[in-house]
ZAVO-910074 format. One line per field, with one value per residue (C-alpha): residue in three letters; x, y, z. Coordinates in nm, 3 decimals. Layout:
ZAVO-910074
r = c(ALA  ...) $
px = c(X  ...) $
py = c(Y  ...) $
pz = c(Z  ...) $
//
This chain:
ZAVO-910074
r = c(MET  SER  PRO  GLN  ALA  PHE  ALA  LEU  HIS  ALA  ALA  CYS  ILE  ARG  GLY  VAL  ASP  ALA  CYS  PRO  VAL  THR  VAL  GLU  VAL  ALA  MET  ALA  GLY  GLY  LEU  PRO  GLY  ILE  SER  ILE  VAL  GLY  MET  ALA  ASP  ALA  ALA  VAL  LEU  GLU  ALA  ARG  SER  ARG  ILE  ARG  CYS  ALA  MET  ARG  ALA  ALA  GLY  PHE  GLU  VAL  PRO  ARG  LYS  SER  ILE  THR  VAL  ASN  LEU  ALA  PRO  GLY  ASP  MET  ARG  LYS  THR  GLY  SER  GLY  PHE  ASP  LEU  PRO  ILE  ALA  VAL  ALA  ILE  LEU  ALA  ALA  SER  SER  GLN  ILE  PRO  VAL  ALA  GLY  LEU  ASP  GLY  CYS  LEU  LEU  VAL  GLY  GLU  LEU  ALA  LEU  ASP  GLY  ALA  VAL  CYS  PRO  VAL  LYS  GLY  GLU  VAL  ALA  TYR  GLN  ILE  LEU  ALA  ARG  ASP  ALA  ASP  LEU  GLU  LEU  LEU  GLY  ALA  ARG  SER  GLU  GLU  HIS  VAL  ALA  ILE  ASP  GLY  ILE  ARG  GLN  GLY  TYR  LEU  ARG  SER  LEU  ASP  GLU  MET  ARG  SER  GLY  VAL  GLU  ALA  ALA  HIS  ARG  ALA  ARG  ARG  VAL  ASP  ALA  ASP  LEU  ALA  ARG  VAL  SER  THR  GLU  CYS  CYS  ASP  TYR  ALA  ASP  VAL  LEU  GLY  GLN  GLU  MET  VAL  LYS  ARG  GLY  ILE  ALA  VAL  ALA  ALA  ALA  GLY  ASP  LEU  GLY  LEU  LEU  MET  ILE  GLY  ALA  PRO  GLY  SER  GLY  LYS  SER  MET  LEU  ALA  ARG  ARG  MET  THR  THR  ILE  LEU  PRO  GLU  LEU  ALA  ALA  SER  ASP  GLN  GLN  ASP  ALA  LEU  ARG  ILE  HIS  SER  VAL  ALA  GLY  GLU  PRO  ILE  GLU  ASP  LEU  MET  ARG  GLY  ARG  ARG  PRO  PHE  ARG  CYS  PRO  HIS  HIS  SER  ILE  SER  LEU  ALA  GLY  LEU  ILE  GLY  GLY  GLY  ARG  PRO  VAL  ARG  PRO  GLY  GLU  ILE  SER  LEU  ALA  HIS  GLY  GLY  VAL  LEU  PHE  LEU  ASP  GLU  LEU  ALA  GLU  PHE  PRO  ALA  HIS  VAL  LEU  GLN  GLY  LEU  ARG  GLN  PRO  LEU  GLU  GLU  GLY  GLN  VAL  ARG  ILE  VAL  ARG  VAL  ASP  GLY  LEU  TYR  ALA  PHE  PRO  ALA  SER  PHE  GLN  LEU  LEU  ALA  ALA  SER  ASN  PRO  CYS  PRO  CYS  GLY  TYR  LEU  GLY  ASP  ARG  ASP  VAL  PRO  CYS  THR  CYS  ARG  PRO  ASP  GLY  VAL  GLN  ARG  TYR  ARG  ALA  LYS  LEU  GLY  GLY  PRO  LEU  ALA  ASP  ARG  ILE  ASP  LEU  MET  ILE  ASP  VAL  ALA  ARG  PRO  ASP  PRO  ARG  LEU  ILE  ILE  GLU  GLY  ALA  GLN  GLY  LEU  ASP  SER  ALA  GLU  MET  ARG  ARG  TRP  VAL  SER  LYS  GLY  ARG  SER  PHE  ARG  ALA  TRP  ARG  VAL  HIS  GLY  ASP  PRO  ALA  ARG  MET  ARG  PRO  HIS  ASN  SER  GLY  GLU  GLN  THR  ARG  ASP  SER  ILE  GLY  ARG  ALA  PHE  ASP  LEU  ASP  ASP  ARG  ALA  GLU  ARG  ALA  VAL  LEU  ASP  LEU  ALA  ARG  ARG  THR  HIS  LEU  THR  GLY  ARG  GLY  ILE  SER  ARG  LEU  CYS  ARG  ILE  ALA  ARG  THR  ILE  ALA  ASP  MET  GLU  GLU  SER  MET  ARG  ILE  GLN  THR  GLU  HIS  VAL  LEU  GLU  ALA  ALA  MET  TYR  GLN  GLY  ARG  ARG  GLN  GLN) $
px = c(3.778  3.597  3.308  3.556  3.768  3.690  3.866  3.746  3.876  3.983  4.231  4.455  4.588  4.953  5.049  4.756  4.665  4.454  4.639  4.451  4.461  4.311  4.153  4.175  4.000  4.047  3.886  4.013  3.987  4.182  4.158  3.889  4.029  4.114  4.474  4.568  4.886  5.027  5.225  4.923  4.969  4.809  4.487  4.434  4.510  4.258  3.991  3.959  3.776  3.560  3.462  3.355  3.133  2.988  2.901  2.722  2.536  2.421  2.278  2.553  2.752  3.125  3.258  3.420  3.715  4.067  4.028  4.333  4.309  4.575  4.614  4.790  5.038  5.232  5.527  5.323  5.242  4.867  4.736  4.401  4.065  3.914  3.975  3.704  3.422  3.600  3.736  3.395  3.220  3.483  3.436  3.057  3.090  3.337  3.101  2.801  2.609  2.556  2.517  2.843  2.688  2.822  3.096  3.372  3.271  3.291  3.566  3.480  3.607  3.472  3.518  3.279  3.131  3.061  2.688  2.746  2.718  2.945  3.148  3.329  3.708  3.945  4.029  3.689  3.801  4.114  3.903  3.659  3.939  4.079  3.734  3.682  4.020  3.964  3.602  3.463  3.171  3.279  3.082  3.108  2.965  2.829  3.052  2.897  3.121  3.049  3.215  3.026  3.278  3.161  3.199  3.188  2.953  2.903  2.681  2.630  2.582  2.441  2.496  2.659  2.322  2.224  2.455  2.227  2.039  2.351  2.522  2.235  2.007  2.261  2.131  2.199  2.197  2.117  2.403  2.487  2.364  2.685  2.530  2.503  2.878  2.963  2.744  2.961  2.938  3.224  3.275  3.551  3.650  3.945  3.706  3.730  4.101  4.144  4.447  4.653  4.587  4.948  4.978  4.655  4.798  5.109  4.895  4.705  5.037  5.151  4.822  4.830  5.186  5.193  5.470  5.583  5.511  5.655  5.486  5.696  5.524  5.450  5.195  4.841  4.920  4.681  4.919  4.706  4.383  4.545  4.675  4.351  4.162  4.398  4.191  3.897  4.083  4.216  4.016  3.820  4.010  4.023  3.856  4.185  4.337  4.015  4.020  4.384  4.304  3.996  4.201  4.468  4.219  4.012  4.314  4.416  4.063  4.035  3.706  3.632  3.325  3.511  3.691  3.358  3.252  3.556  3.751  4.122  4.266  4.426  4.670  4.832  5.057  5.193  5.564  5.622  5.536  5.784  5.950  5.732  5.420  5.506  5.655  5.488  5.602  5.530  5.430  5.232  5.345  5.086  5.077  5.200  5.073  5.233  5.034  4.715  4.779  4.806  4.627  4.586  4.778  5.034  5.062  5.361  5.289  5.583  5.825  6.134  6.007  6.008  6.311  6.565  6.573  6.193  6.196  6.475  6.259  6.034  6.299  6.258  5.874  5.863  6.070  5.917  5.554  5.571  5.750  5.917  5.969  6.183  6.122  6.237  5.917  5.952  5.901  5.604  5.523  5.275  5.147  5.263  5.194  5.096  5.116  5.364  5.257  5.454  5.452  5.700  5.776  6.074  6.251  6.200  5.987  5.807  5.833  6.149  6.064  5.725  5.622  5.473  5.625  6.005  6.198  6.351  6.576  6.954  7.124  7.280  6.938  6.783  7.064  7.021  6.644  6.675  6.926  6.648  6.457  6.746  6.905  6.805  6.433  6.421  6.562  6.249  6.016  5.957  5.780  5.875  5.637  5.645  5.306  5.255  4.992  4.688  4.582  4.335  4.111  4.046  3.934  3.709  3.553  3.562  3.690  3.626  3.913  3.985  3.753  3.800  3.585  3.802  4.125  3.988  3.930  4.293  4.414  4.187  4.294  4.663  4.636  4.426  4.664  4.966  4.801  4.727  5.076  5.270  5.042  5.249  5.581  5.714  6.036  5.842  5.736  6.087  6.152  6.392  6.538  6.897  7.142  7.358  7.126  7.263  7.096  7.020  6.842  6.638  6.547  6.436  6.246  6.057  5.998  6.162  6.152  6.466  6.377  6.268  6.591  6.792  6.581  6.655  7.026  7.026  6.844  7.077  7.383  7.244  7.110  7.376  7.125  7.250  7.151  6.870  6.758  6.745  6.539  6.308  6.256  6.172  5.925  5.733  5.742  5.624  5.325  5.236  5.255  5.025  4.773  4.772  4.762  5.092  5.300  5.625  5.750  5.770  5.956  5.658  5.621  5.984  5.956  5.642  5.814  6.106  5.858  5.789  6.149  6.097  6.373  6.537  6.909  7.083) $
py = c(1.593  1.616  1.863  2.105  2.111  2.155  2.208  2.335  2.454  2.812  2.986  3.288  3.477  3.429  3.629  3.578  3.229  3.111  2.862  2.613  2.670  2.454  2.646  2.442  2.555  2.401  2.518  2.447  2.581  2.889  3.262  3.346  3.477  3.395  3.318  3.288  3.106  3.006  3.309  3.542  3.906  4.208  4.189  3.828  3.901  4.186  3.928  3.845  4.168  4.152  3.791  3.866  4.157  3.971  3.663  3.868  4.075  3.752  3.617  3.365  3.330  3.384  3.081  3.184  2.957  2.974  2.939  2.852  2.900  2.736  2.828  2.538  2.503  2.695  2.784  2.999  3.359  3.425  3.763  3.936  3.952  3.649  3.431  3.605  3.380  3.043  3.118  3.228  2.924  2.690  2.838  2.805  2.444  2.355  2.501  2.311  2.630  2.536  2.201  2.066  1.862  1.966  2.197  1.955  2.001  2.383  2.636  2.937  3.286  3.619  3.923  3.994  4.332  4.424  4.372  4.014  4.083  3.882  4.107  4.008  4.007  4.052  3.750  3.586  3.433  3.283  3.132  2.990  2.821  2.667  2.543  2.387  2.214  2.085  1.976  2.202  2.444  2.804  2.971  3.343  3.684  3.779  4.033  4.318  4.213  3.842  3.623  3.313  3.035  2.700  2.406  2.612  2.526  2.841  2.946  3.295  3.435  3.776  3.741  3.505  3.421  3.235  2.956  2.890  2.616  2.479  2.518  2.355  2.647  2.913  3.168  3.086  3.382  3.341  3.303  3.573  3.490  3.413  3.525  3.882  3.894  3.919  4.217  4.469  4.837  4.999  5.358  5.467  5.404  5.479  5.672  5.948  5.998  6.208  6.250  5.959  5.688  5.569  5.547  5.347  5.105  5.066  5.004  4.733  4.571  4.579  4.426  4.153  4.048  4.112  4.364  4.647  4.999  5.341  5.658  5.975  6.305  6.658  6.733  6.723  6.491  6.225  5.965  5.896  5.877  5.625  5.417  5.403  5.259  4.969  4.723  4.784  4.609  4.314  3.990  3.892  3.719  3.339  3.163  3.065  3.413  3.571  3.353  3.447  3.817  3.789  3.618  3.889  4.177  4.010  3.970  4.333  4.459  4.610  4.639  4.335  4.450  4.500  4.167  3.990  4.138  3.983  4.309  4.303  4.510  4.848  4.983  5.327  5.382  5.729  5.783  5.833  5.466  5.265  4.942  4.741  4.916  4.827  4.479  4.370  4.335  4.499  4.333  4.121  4.063  4.188  4.193  4.504  4.692  4.450  4.162  4.368  4.421  4.043  3.956  4.323  4.647  4.822  5.186  5.386  5.751  5.994  5.704  5.923  6.042  5.692  5.613  5.401  5.122  5.091  5.051  4.796  4.586  4.519  4.332  3.987  3.991  4.096  3.793  3.532  3.644  3.626  3.793  3.606  3.778  3.610  3.687  3.528  3.323  3.186  3.252  3.443  3.401  3.638  3.613  3.911  3.855  4.195  4.419  4.700  5.041  5.357  5.726  6.006  6.358  6.391  6.640  6.817  7.095  6.845  7.021  6.882  6.825  6.995  7.170  7.475  7.523  7.562  7.359  7.564  7.290  7.299  7.022  6.863  6.864  6.685  6.431  6.356  6.326  6.092  5.879  5.793  5.629  5.399  5.108  4.744  4.815  5.004  4.696  4.509  4.768  4.658  4.956  5.321  5.561  5.939  6.096  6.442  6.687  6.657  6.935  7.159  7.162  6.788  6.841  7.136  6.997  6.632  6.339  5.973  5.742  5.394  5.280  5.009  4.758  4.767  4.757  4.466  4.275  4.331  4.211  3.908  3.812  3.845  3.641  3.371  3.337  3.322  3.047  2.852  2.911  2.790  2.494  2.180  2.364  2.456  2.591  2.888  2.986  3.037  3.388  3.588  3.829  3.721  3.943  3.636  3.476  3.444  3.589  3.239  3.129  3.450  3.420  3.061  3.125  3.427  3.296  3.582  3.560  3.645  4.009  4.068  3.916  4.153  4.444  4.350  4.323  4.663  4.828  4.666  4.804  5.154  5.202  4.996  4.754  4.521  4.154  4.240  4.520  4.284  4.035  4.313  4.435  4.081  4.031  4.340  4.239  3.887  4.034  4.256  3.952  3.761  4.045  4.014  3.631  3.591  3.280  3.457  3.803  4.024  4.347  4.573  4.411  4.487  4.847  4.907  4.752  4.994  5.284  5.182  5.229  5.602  5.789  5.473  5.507  5.198) $
pz = c(17.012  17.347  17.399  17.558  17.243  16.876  16.540  16.203  15.867  15.802  15.571  15.537  15.238  15.151  14.845  14.608  14.730  15.022  15.242  15.463  15.839  16.112  16.401  16.721  17.038  17.383  17.708  18.058  18.410  18.507  18.456  18.195  17.869  17.509  17.414  17.045  16.940  16.600  16.469  16.458  16.359  16.529  16.324  16.432  16.798  16.798  16.712  17.084  17.161  16.850  16.924  17.283  17.179  16.880  17.085  17.347  17.086  16.914  17.240  17.317  17.637  17.650  17.842  18.169  18.110  17.986  17.609  17.398  17.021  16.805  16.438  16.269  16.108  16.369  16.141  15.897  15.981  15.998  15.884  15.836  16.010  15.840  16.148  16.353  16.234  16.254  16.602  16.730  16.578  16.719  17.069  17.039  16.920  17.194  17.457  17.307  17.225  16.858  16.673  16.532  16.249  15.909  16.037  15.937  15.573  15.579  15.526  15.742  15.663  15.788  16.007  16.295  16.373  16.736  16.682  16.564  16.191  15.960  15.728  15.406  15.382  15.091  14.878  14.824  14.493  14.651  14.931  14.677  14.484  14.804  14.906  14.565  14.569  14.925  14.849  15.121  15.136  15.182  15.461  15.527  15.441  15.101  14.929  14.728  14.439  14.458  14.194  14.084  14.008  13.874  14.109  14.431  14.717  14.917  15.206  15.344  15.694  15.780  16.154  16.400  16.558  16.237  16.356  16.653  16.465  16.297  15.963  15.773  15.864  15.766  15.518  15.150  14.913  14.545  14.300  14.049  13.700  13.512  13.182  13.310  13.374  13.004  12.917  12.736  12.821  12.633  12.740  12.501  12.141  11.915  11.693  11.956  11.876  11.562  11.340  11.475  11.216  11.189  11.566  11.581  11.328  11.546  11.854  11.664  11.568  11.931  12.048  11.782  11.868  12.245  12.179  12.404  12.279  12.367  12.237  12.228  12.165  12.283  12.555  12.418  12.129  12.260  12.406  12.713  12.509  12.277  12.566  12.765  12.469  12.408  12.613  12.374  12.089  12.288  12.291  12.599  12.875  12.858  13.150  13.318  13.280  13.404  13.716  13.786  13.741  13.962  14.233  14.227  14.233  14.503  14.731  14.668  14.734  14.384  14.187  13.971  13.778  13.449  13.486  13.529  13.195  13.030  12.993  13.044  13.331  13.265  13.523  13.510  13.815  13.894  13.832  14.206  14.275  14.479  14.368  14.609  14.478  14.118  14.161  14.484  14.844  15.176  15.501  15.453  15.096  14.847  14.464  14.286  13.982  13.735  13.887  13.891  13.518  13.460  13.138  13.050  12.994  13.214  13.106  13.227  13.154  13.170  13.151  13.193  13.533  13.685  13.903  13.717  13.978  13.961  13.582  13.591  13.822  13.520  13.324  13.481  13.490  13.123  13.024  13.256  13.294  13.672  13.962  14.247  14.581  14.845  15.212  15.536  15.555  15.201  14.832  14.689  14.319  14.152  13.792  13.586  13.216  13.079  12.772  12.836  12.707  12.784  12.692  12.729  12.620  12.380  12.609  12.944  12.790  12.569  12.233  12.073  11.705  11.727  11.405  11.579  11.926  11.954  12.207  12.492  12.636  12.639  12.436  12.744  12.916  12.620  12.620  12.991  12.946  12.648  12.838  13.085  12.800  12.713  12.892  12.929  12.967  12.635  12.463  12.576  12.420  12.062  11.903  11.949  11.774  11.740  11.817  11.665  11.782  11.550  11.317  11.508  11.200  11.241  11.599  11.520  11.203  11.305  11.099  11.045  11.136  11.262  11.537  11.800  11.613  11.301  11.500  11.703  11.381  11.282  11.619  11.617  11.264  11.350  11.670  11.503  11.208  11.439  11.644  11.325  11.183  11.486  11.561  11.577  11.540  11.887  11.736  11.599  11.950  12.082  12.213  11.999  12.253  12.229  12.047  11.969  11.711  11.360  11.052  10.922  11.237  11.245  10.879  10.927  11.251  11.118  10.761  10.574  10.196  10.000  9.927  10.287  10.412  10.195  10.321  10.684  10.606  10.433  10.723  10.975  10.797  10.739  11.093  11.273  11.427  11.697  11.710  11.947  11.715  11.414  11.612  11.729  11.371  11.256  11.542  11.436  11.069  11.159  11.344  11.047  10.819  11.054  11.043  10.665  10.688  10.504  10.570  10.483  10.573  10.265  10.196  10.269  10.610  10.693  10.573  10.780  11.082  11.034  11.063  11.421  11.539  11.601  11.784  11.914  11.973  11.837) $
//
């Protein structure tokens, strides 16, 4: 372009991805001012005032011309304050106040303070991935929670005046040592939870098989303590899953320190959360809690207190591992592969079935409360375990029980054996959620031996299991067999799996 016009690379966040945007600046005679076109939102339009103040504070002149800024493509809505830096640099380049060499190989993202300082914006990981895919160098502010991704060329600016000598002289900060990112600093352990050994075993089964788990028990029985320690027994995130989780948390502005250490995310939304807050949405569209839990654990405490329509919104993400949100401006797809963990009281007062405290609820009140725990979502929760309040003597005197290290070994052994068992046999990896499967197909798919098959049939007749219930029982038994490195499901595996059906209403 001519000296009075210039274009460079920028980007904006759409969902959890950074989309490329070209910032074009043209200057002409007329009334002085900056006009921004290209479907810009209010945050982008407010950049005009920030850019003027920042340019003056950095010692540059604001051209006394009519400046038109076009954000291409013009049919995509632009959001956020990350356009401040590219617009300011494009104006300075078009007015010949800075060298233009090297700018065509940079992706510029950053917000400007009134004193000319360059500030970080949300979504650094998404911008890094876009820069890597486009073979560009990312140029912007250094975030306090910087993520070092292999293959990224990145430069850092403290202030706009550092561009005076060109992009080659821009400040480069040191990279974070990637080895430090995996240092483990566990702060909780299952050894802290006393008197819940059977529940711990069930949690290990759920973790080994990626199964949903619902804990039902009185207040103070330790449900929340058990749930919050589940990430300590899960294996570290794989590199691809870690990058997806980092991208989602970066866009949402959430802390990423634990993710950088390889820990899986743990999300515990309050029961007053809206459907958009849980699934994703808003304006602009942002990821919800289920996407922030991608690769980790989503814990729904007080499950019965969640609105029914919010819970039913989990059904499709649980089956597909992602959530799709359709808006006027297109489709947004967010990753949402998570381990579902839930807890609830057995009744409104919380003491139904307690050995010491009598329940004060009316029968119809208990029935209405229990009905909230049923429905289509409950069919997608595999394990349902009763959690009793521990003996006070155990808490006072102390006891030695399962710790996270031992449970992690169980989980690792089960996952490793399952991976070895299904290698080369895709038929074994089919989901078994359909209530229409025959007993023969289930027996063949889950490798039931003859005695185990008879045990499943006997349990199905005595407890009136549906097709989905039979499949659910076999999934749990198959996971237990994997943890014991058994090729075939045996009777003891089926009987243990039946223990984890709890107060489920068939």
